[in-house]
C-alpha positions in Angstrom: -6.2 0.2 -16.5 -6.6 3.9 -16.0 -7.0 4.8 -12.4 -7.6 8.3 -11.2 -4.8 9.7 -9.2 -5.7 10.2 -5.6 -4.1 11.8 -2.6 -3.5 9.5 0.3 -6.1 11.3 2.3 -9.3 10.9 0.3 -12.3 12.8 1.4 -14.7 10.7 3.4 -17.3 8.9 1.3 -21.0 9.8 1.6 -22.7 7.0 3.3 -25.7 5.6 1.4 -27.2 2.2 0.7 -25.2 1.7 -2.5 -21.9 2.7 -0.9 -22.6 0.4 2.0 -23.5 -2.5 -0.3 -20.2 -2.0 -2.2 -18.2 -1.6 1.0 -19.8 -4.8 2.3 -17.9 -6.7 -0.5 -14.8 -6.5 1.7 -16.6 -8.6 4.3 -16.1 -11.6 2.1 -12.6 -11.7 3.7 -14.1 -12.4 7.1 -16.6 -15.0 5.7 -14.2 -17.9 6.6 -14.3 -16.6 10.2 -18.1 -15.9 10.4 -18.7 -18.1 13.4 -16.3 -16.3 15.7 -17.8 -13.1 14.4 -21.4 -14.2 15.1 -20.5 -15.4 18.6 -18.6 -12.2 19.2 -21.7 -10.2 18.3 -23.8 -12.3 20.7 -21.3 -11.7 23.5 -21.2 -8.0 22.6 -25.0 -7.8 23.1 -24.9 -9.7 26.4 -21.9 -7.6 27.8 -23.7 -4.3 26.8 -26.9 -5.3 28.6 -24.9 -6.5 31.7 -23.1 -3.1 31.7 -26.5 -1.3 31.9 -27.1 -3.1 35.3 -24.3 -1.0 37.1 -26.2 2.3 37.3 -29.3 0.5 38.6 -27.3 -1.4 41.2 -25.5 1.8 42.3 -28.8 3.6 42.9 -30.3 0.5 44.6 -27.3 0.5 47.1 -28.0 4.1 48.1 -31.8 3.4 48.5 -31.0 0.3 50.6 -28.6 2.3 52.8 -31.3 5.0 53.4 -34.1 2.4 53.9 -36.0 3.5 50.8 -35.5 0.3 48.8 -38.4 -1.1 46.8 -37.4 -4.7 47.4 -36.3 -6.7 50.5 -32.5 -6.9 49.9 -29.4 -6.1 52.0 -26.2 -4.2 51.0 -24.2 -7.5 51.4 -26.5 -9.2 48.9 -26.1 -6.3 46.5 -22.3 -6.6 46.9 -22.4 -10.3 45.9 -24.6 -9.5 42.9 -22.2 -6.7 41.8 -19.3 -9.2 42.2 -21.1 -11.8 40.0 -21.9 -9.1 37.4 -18.3 -7.9 37.4 -16.9 -11.5 36.9 -19.5 -12.2 34.2 -18.7 -8.9 32.5 -15.0 -9.7 32.6 -15.3 -13.2 31.2 -17.7 -12.1 28.4 -15.6 -9.1 27.5 -12.4 -11.2 27.4 -14.0 -13.8 25.1 -15.6 -11.1 22.9 -12.3 -9.2 22.4 -10.5 -12.5 21.6 -13.2 -13.6 19.1 -13.1 -10.2 17.3 -9.3 -10.3 17.3 -9.4 -13.7 15.5 -11.7 -12.3 12.9 -9.9 -9.0 12.4 -6.3 -10.3 12.4 -7.0 -13.2 10.1 -9.4 -11.3 7.9 -7.1 -8.4 7.5 -4.2 -10.7 6.8 -6.2 -12.2 3.9 -6.9 -8.6 2.7 -3.2 -7.8 2.7 -2.3 -11.0 0.9 -5.0 -10.5 -1.7 -4.0 -6.9 -2.3 -0.3 -7.7 -2.5 -0.9 -10.7 -4.8 -3.1 -8.4 -7.1 -0.4 -5.7 -7.1 2.4 -7.9 -8.2 0.3 -9.4 -11.0 -0.7 -6.0 -12.5 0.9 -4.8 -15.7 3.6 -2.1 -15.8 1.1 0.4 -17.1 -0.7 0.4 -13.8 2.4 1.3 -11.9 3.2 4.1 -14.3 -0.2 5.6 -13.8 -0.1 5.3 -10.0 2.3 6.8 -7.5 4.4 4.5 -5.3 3.4 6.4 -2.2 -0.2 6.0 -3.0 0.1 2.2 -3.5 2.1 1.8 -0.3 -0.7 3.8 1.5 -3.3 1.4 0.2 -1.3 -1.6 1.6 -0.8 0.2 4.9 -3.0 3.1 5.9 -6.2 2.0 4.0 -5.9 -1.6 5.2 -5.2 -0.3 8.7 -8.5 1.6 8.6 -10.2 -1.6 7.7 -8.4 -3.4 10.5 -9.7 -0.7 12.9 -13.3 -1.3 11.7 -13.1 -5.1 11.9 -11.4 -5.1 15.3 -12.9 -2.1 17.2 -15.1 0.4 15.4 -17.8 -2.0 14.2 -18.1 -3.7 17.6 -18.1 -0.4 19.4 -20.6 1.2 17.0 -23.1 -1.7 17.7 -22.3 -1.5 21.4 -23.1 2.2 21.6 -26.4 1.6 19.7 -27.4 -1.2 22.2 -26.4 1.1 25.1 -28.4 4.0 23.7 -31.6 1.9 23.1 -31.3 0.1 26.4 -30.4 3.3 28.4 -33.4 5.2 27.0 -35.7 2.2 27.9 -34.3 2.0 31.4 -34.8 5.8 31.9 -38.3 5.7 30.5 -39.2 3.0 33.0 -37.4 4.3 36.1 -37.8 8.1 35.8 -40.2 9.0 33.0 -40.5 12.8 33.8 -36.8 13.4 34.0 -36.3 11.3 30.8 -38.5 13.7 28.8 -36.5 16.7 30.1 -33.2 14.9 29.3 -34.3 13.7 25.8 -35.5 17.3 25.0 -32.3 19.0 25.9 -29.3 16.7 26.1 -29.2 15.1 22.6 -29.4 18.6 21.0 -26.3 19.7 23.0 -24.4 16.5 22.3 -25.1 16.6 18.6 -24.0 20.3 18.6 -20.8 19.2 20.3 -20.2 16.5 17.7 -20.5 19.1 14.8 -18.3 21.5 16.7 -15.8 18.7 17.3 -15.7 17.8 13.6 -14.9 21.4 12.8 -12.1 21.3 15.4 -10.7 18.1 13.8 -10.6 19.8 10.4 -8.6 22.7 11.8 -6.3 20.1 13.5 -5.8 18.4 10.1 -4.9 21.8 8.5 -2.3 22.3 11.2 -0.9 18.8 10.6 -0.7 19.6 6.8 1.2 22.8 7.4 3.5 21.0 9.8 4.0 18.3 7.1 4.9 21.1 4.5 7.5 22.5 6.9 8.9 18.9 7.4 9.1 18.5 3.6 11.2 21.7 3.4 13.4 20.3 6.2 13.8 16.9 4.5 14.6 18.5 1.1 17.3 20.7 2.6 18.9 17.8 4.5 18.8 15.5 1.5 20.2 18.1 -0.8 22.7 19.6 1.7 25.6 19.4 -0.7 23.7 21.4 -3.3 22.7 24.0 -0.6 26.3 24.5 0.5 27.7 24.4 -3.1 25.4 27.3 -4.0 25.8 29.0 -0.6 22.0 29.1 -0.1 22.0 28.5 3.6 20.3 31.8 4.2 17.7 31.2 1.5 16.8 27.8 3.0 16.7 29.2 6.5 14.2 31.9 5.4 12.2 29.3 3.4 11.9 27.1 6.5 11.1 30.1 8.7 8.2 31.0 6.4 6.9 27.5 6.6 7.1 27.5 10.4 5.3 30.9 10.5 2.4 29.4 8.6 2.3 26.6 11.2 2.1 29.1 14.0 -0.6 31.1 12.3 -2.8 28.0 11.7 -2.0 26.7 15.2 -3.2 29.9 16.9 -6.4 29.8 14.8 -6.9 26.2 15.9 -6.2 27.1 19.5 -8.8 29.9 19.5 -11.5 27.5 18.3 -10.4 24.9 20.7 -10.8 27.4 23.5 -14.3 28.2 22.3 -15.1 24.5 22.2 -14.0 24.3 25.8 -16.4 27.2 26.7 -19.2 25.4 24.8 -18.6 22.1 26.6 -18.5 23.8 30.1 -21.4 26.2 29.5 -23.8 24.2 27.5 -23.1 20.5 28.0 -22.4 20.7 31.7 -25.1 23.3 32.0 -27.7 20.9 30.5 -26.4 18.1 32.8 -26.6 20.3 35.9 -30.1 21.6 34.9 -31.3 17.9 34.7 -29.7 17.2 38.1 -31.3 20.3 39.6 -34.7 19.1 38.4 -33.9 15.7 39.9 -32.9 17.3 43.2 -36.2 19.2 43.3 -38.1 15.9 42.7 -36.0 14.3 45.5 -36.9 17.2 47.8 -40.6 16.8 47.0 -40.4 13.1 47.6 -41.2 12.3 43.9 -38.1 10.1 43.6 -35.5 8.6 45.9 -31.8 9.5 46.2 -30.9 6.1 44.6 -33.1 6.8 41.6 -31.5 10.2 41.2 -28.0 8.7 41.2 -29.2 6.0 38.8 -30.6 8.6 36.5 -27.5 10.8 36.5 -25.3 7.8 35.7 -27.6 6.6 32.9 -27.6 10.2 31.5 -23.8 10.3 31.4 -23.6 6.9 29.7 -26.2 8.0 27.1 -24.3 11.2 26.4 -21.1 9.2 25.9 -23.0 6.8 23.6 -24.3 9.6 21.4 -20.9 11.2 21.2 -19.3 7.8 20.5 -21.7 7.1 17.7 -20.6 10.3 16.0 -17.0 9.4 16.3 -17.5 5.8 15.1 -19.7 7.1 12.2 -16.8 9.2 11.0 -14.4 6.3 11.2 -16.9 4.1 9.3 -17.1 6.8 6.6 -13.2 6.7 6.4 -13.3 3.0 6.2 -15.9 3.0 3.4 -13.5 5.3 1.4 -10.6 3.0 2.2 -12.5 0.0 0.9 -13.3 1.8 -2.3 -9.6 2.4 -2.9 -8.8 -1.2 -2.0 -11.6 -2.6 -4.2 -10.3 -0.5 -7.2 -7.1 -2.5 -7.1 -8.7 -5.8 -6.4 -10.9 -5.3 -9.5 -8.0 -4.6 -11.8 -7.2 -7.4 -14.3 -3.9 -9.1 -13.5 -1.4 -10.4 -16.1 -0.6 -13.7 -14.4 -2.3 -15.9 -11.8 -0.5 -16.4 -8.5 -3.4 -18.1 -6.7 -2.2 -21.0 -4.5 -2.2 -24.3 -6.4 -2.1 -22.6 -9.8 0.5 -24.3 -12.0 2.2 -22.5 -14.9 2.3 -24.6 -18.0 5.8 -25.3 -19.2 6.6 -24.3 -22.8 9.9 -24.2 -24.7 10.5 -21.5 -27.2 13.2 -21.8 -29.9 13.6 -18.0 -29.9 12.6 -17.1 -33.5 11.3 -13.6 -33.1 9.5 -11.4 -35.6 8.1 -7.8 -35.3 5.5 -7.2 -37.9 4.7 -3.5 -38.8 4.6 -2.6 -35.1 3.2 0.8 -34.1 3.4 1.8 -30.5 3.0 4.8 -28.2 3.2 4.6 -24.4 -0.3 4.6 -22.6 0.7 7.5 -20.5 1.6 9.6 -23.6 -0.5 8.4 -26.5 0.2 11.6 -28.5 3.9 10.7 -28.9 4.4 7.7 -31.3 7.6 5.7 -30.4 7.6 2.9 -33.0 6.3 3.7 -36.4 5.8 0.5 -38.5 8.9 -1.4 -37.1 9.8 -4.7 -38.8 12.5 -6.9 -37.3 13.3 -10.5 -37.5 15.7 -12.4 -35.2 16.4 -16.0 -36.0 16.8 -18.7 -33.3 20.3 -18.5 -31.8 21.1 -15.2 -33.5 22.7 -12.2 -31.7 21.2 -8.9 -32.8 22.3 -5.5 -31.5 20.1 -2.4 -31.4 21.9 1.0 -31.7 20.6 4.5 -32.1 20.2 7.8 -30.3 18.4 8.1 -27.0 14.6 8.0 -27.5 14.8 6.2 -30.9 12.9 3.2 -29.5 15.5 0.6 -28.5 14.4 -0.1 -25.0 10.7 0.0 -26.2 11.4 -2.9 -28.5 12.7 -5.0 -25.6 9.8 -4.0 -23.3 7.3 -5.0 -25.9 9.0 -8.4 -26.3 8.6 -8.8 -22.5 4.8 -8.1 -22.9 5.1 -5.1 -20.6 2.8 -3.3 -23.0 0.5 -4.2 -25.9 1.3 -2.9 -29.4 -1.1 -0.3 -30.9 -1.1 -2.2 -34.2 0.9 -4.9 -35.9 2.1 -8.0 -34.0 5.1 -9.6 -32.4 5.5 -13.4 -33.0 7.8 -15.9 -31.4 8.0 -19.4 -32.9 5.2 -18.3 -35.3 2.7 -17.5 -32.6 1.6 -14.1 -31.4 3.1 -13.4 -28.0 -0.4 -12.2 -26.9 -1.8 -15.7 -27.5 0.8 -17.3 -25.2 0.3 -17.5 -21.4 2.3 -14.6 -20.0 3.9 -16.4 -17.1 4.9 -19.4 -19.3 6.2 -17.1 -22.0 8.3 -15.0 -19.7 10.0 -18.0 -18.2 11.8 -18.4 -21.5 13.3 -14.9 -21.3 16.0 -13.4 -19.1 17.1 -9.8 -19.0 20.4 -8.3 -17.8 19.6 -4.5 -17.3 21.9 -1.6 -17.2 20.9 -0.8 -13.6 20.9 -4.1 -11.8 18.4 -4.4 -8.9 19.5 -6.7 -6.2 17.2 -7.6 -3.3 18.3 -7.1 0.3 18.9 -10.8 1.0 22.0 -12.9 0.4 23.9 -13.4 -2.8 22.5 -16.9 -3.0 18.9 -15.6 -2.8 19.6 -13.1 -5.5 21.1 -15.7 -7.9 18.3 -18.2 -7.0 15.8 -15.5 -8.2 16.4 -16.9 -11.7 15.4 -20.5 -10.6 14.2 -20.8 -7.0 14.3 -24.6 -7.1 18.0 -24.8 -8.2 20.5 -26.9 -6.3 23.7 -25.7 -4.6 25.8 -27.1 -7.5 23.7 -25.2 -10.1 24.1 -21.9 -8.2 27.9 -22.3 -8.0 28.2 -23.3 -11.6 26.1 -20.3 -12.7 28.4 -18.0 -10.5 31.5 -19.6 -12.2 30.2 -19.0 -15.7 29.3 -15.4 -14.8 32.9 -14.8 -13.5 31.4 -14.1 -10.1 32.5 -17.1 -8.1 36.0 -15.7 -7.3 34.8 -12.6 -5.7 31.8 -14.4 -4.0 34.1 -16.9 -2.2 36.5 -14.1 -1.2 33.7 -12.9 1.2 33.8 -14.5 4.6 30.2 -15.7 4.3 30.5 -16.6 0.6 27.0 -17.1 -0.9 25.4 -16.2 2.4 26.8 -12.7 2.2 24.0 -10.2 2.7 23.9 -7.5 0.0 22.3 -4.1 0.4 22.0 -1.7 3.3 22.8 -4.3 6.1 25.5 -6.1 4.2 28.4 -5.8 1.9 28.2 -3.1 -0.8 28.9 -4.7 -4.2 30.6 -2.7 -7.0 28.8 -2.1 -10.3 30.7 -4.9 -12.1 30.0 -7.4 -9.2 26.3 -6.5 -9.3 26.2 -7.1 -13.1 27.9 -10.5 -12.7 25.3 -11.5 -10.0 22.6 -10.5 -12.5 24.3 -12.6 -15.2 24.6 -15.6 -12.9 20.8 -15.2 -12.2 20.2 -15.2 -16.0 22.5 -18.2 -16.6 20.6 -20.1 -13.9 17.3 -19.4 -15.6 18.7 -20.9 -18.8 16.5 -18.8 -21.1 15.8 -19.3 -24.8 15.8 -15.5 -25.3 18.3 -13.2 -23.7 17.9 -9.4 -23.5 20.9 -7.2 -22.6 20.1 -3.5 -21.9 23.3 -1.5 -21.8 24.8 -4.2 -19.6 28.3 -2.8 -19.6 27.8 0.9 -20.2 28.5 2.1 -16.7 31.6 -0.1 -15.8 35.3 0.6 -15.7 37.6 -1.2 -18.2 38.6 -4.0 -15.8 35.0 -4.8 -14.7 33.8 -4.4 -18.3 36.2 -7.1 -19.5 35.0 -9.6 -16.8 31.4 -8.8 -17.5 31.8 -9.0 -21.3 33.5 -12.4 -21.0 30.6 -13.6 -18.8 28.1 -12.2 -21.3 29.8 -14.0 -24.2 29.3 -17.3 -22.3 25.7 -16.5 -21.5 24.9 -15.6 -25.2 26.2 -18.9 -26.6 23.4 -20.8 -28.4 20.7 -18.3 -27.3 18.7 -15.8 -29.2 20.0 -12.5 -27.9 18.9 -8.9 -28.4 21.5 -6.4 -27.2 20.9 -2.7 -26.6 24.3 -0.9 -26.8 25.7 2.6 -26.9 29.3 1.4 -26.9 29.8 0.0 -30.3 33.0 -1.8 -29.4 31.0 -4.3 -27.4 28.9 -5.5 -30.4 31.4 -6.0 -33.2 31.0 -9.8 -33.1 27.2 -9.9 -33.2 25.4 -11.5 -36.2 23.5 -8.3 -37.1 23.3 -4.7 -36.0 20.1 -2.8 -36.4 20.2 1.0 -36.4 17.0 2.4 -34.9 16.0 6.0 -35.8 12.6 7.7 -35.2 10.9 4.4 -34.4 12.1 2.5 -37.5 15.1 0.4 -38.6 17.0 2.5 -41.0 20.2 0.4 -41.4 21.1 -3.2 -40.6 24.0 -5.5 -41.2 27.3 -6.5 -39.7 29.8 -4.0 -38.2 32.0 -4.3 -41.4 29.0 -3.8 -43.7 27.6 -0.8 -41.9 31.0 0.8 -41.5 31.3 1.1 -45.3 28.0 3.1 -45.8 29.1 6.7 -46.4 27.1 9.2 -44.4 25.4 6.3 -42.6 24.2 6.7 -39.0 26.2 3.7 -37.8 29.3 4.8 -39.7 29.1 8.3 -38.1 28.6 6.8 -34.6 31.5 4.4 -35.1 33.9 7.1 -36.3 33.0 9.3 -33.4 33.4 6.6 -30.7 36.5 4.9 -32.1 38.2 8.3 -32.7 37.5 9.2 -29.1 39.0 6.0 -27.8 
């Protein structure tokens, strides 16, 4: 699973045969749309060749006007030819753009879907080893680079190659002497300008980075404005932001100096080379070696070729960026997912009684292998039993629950449910038998109905309402004007902690799990909310195998067994009454401390 951490802006890949072959794998996403792509390429070839007629017709018009034309044709006839060429070019260009749009939009939509489907099936470890911003970048910026290649860059790159080849051929036929002069000087200047331009872009990127740093300082200050004012650090923050802006100015002035030199280079060398070629052409015109129309034709072709060479440089850089983007995307697509979400895949339905057994489990988190968390843990929970886990923070309570959810694999030992290793059971089918009510409930930005239905998307209206009733949530839900259609989150009503917990409990009730996991489900609630939530939890736990993580011992007095976790092992277990009688016991000490405080 281990993926190297990357910054969002990865350095451009070096283009070689192997990289191109690997990057070409992404083209499988446009394979279903290969015919529009092929027809688009044919139209691209035709439109590029038609475009090359314009300089020729422009020069021909001048020669006809001066009476120096090589063929018997009038200006009116040339006008009709130009009109026909323009119409043909317009139709071909329209169809080409449309065909490439079909390929790029549908192909990139398939890439986004495949990438998202892969991401949601990847194990928790993957997300712990990758940054959220990086993953979002791959779904947005990297895919956008691919979109640009599919829709514009690839077509334009091919177009510029066709124009370059056709233009040189036209020039070699129409003005061979000037062509040799142009090919000897112009490409050198244009290639120099490309390298100069790349250096300028690097400076521009440095300026953007410094500007981003200053914006970071600004964002941090605004987000933490209460802390800034509480510590009277307004002056400190103003000076910090001022230093960041000073760096922006320094880099910007350096960038401006090189930009000014680039302008000098363009005016002096690029235009100098162009005017030198035109001067040579004018001398040939003066000596009668070529006509005025041929000179105009040559100048226009030269300008087009210069643009094609420069365009090839830009598009080459974009293709390099796209190759890097495909590499990052392919890394995710090659990861092994936990579950299969392919259309048409059906998850087998299994029913677990909920008999759970941890057998000599050793475990340390993949991101910190040097710190063992569980050290030979043995735990048995019978079907329908309620077992509570207590202990200090970091003892391993939440890890026990996460391992049962198959978020991680044990280093050694095994976890069995109904006598079978959980690693031999299909993950999706297995997890459908488990529900969790966490301490910090995450509700999605939709309606209350949608959040409850998350436990069982195909549930009926009656089932949703019944689950809300059992969770002691129906009274406050129907008090809202929109009832179940009330939108929660930023654009809707803000729910209290107790209300969120009861929505989560309703979600779990609707799922009707064999195994229930409660992770500090009432630890952050006030007394009134805790009573309502505790009552709902009691209904939820009836006839289910339940594992409860609790810091507040008052909430677990009625469970079948309490397990005290310390340093990755179970050191005490029994009922509340049994554990309270153990002198100097960990549970007894915790109970005395908590109940004395209350």
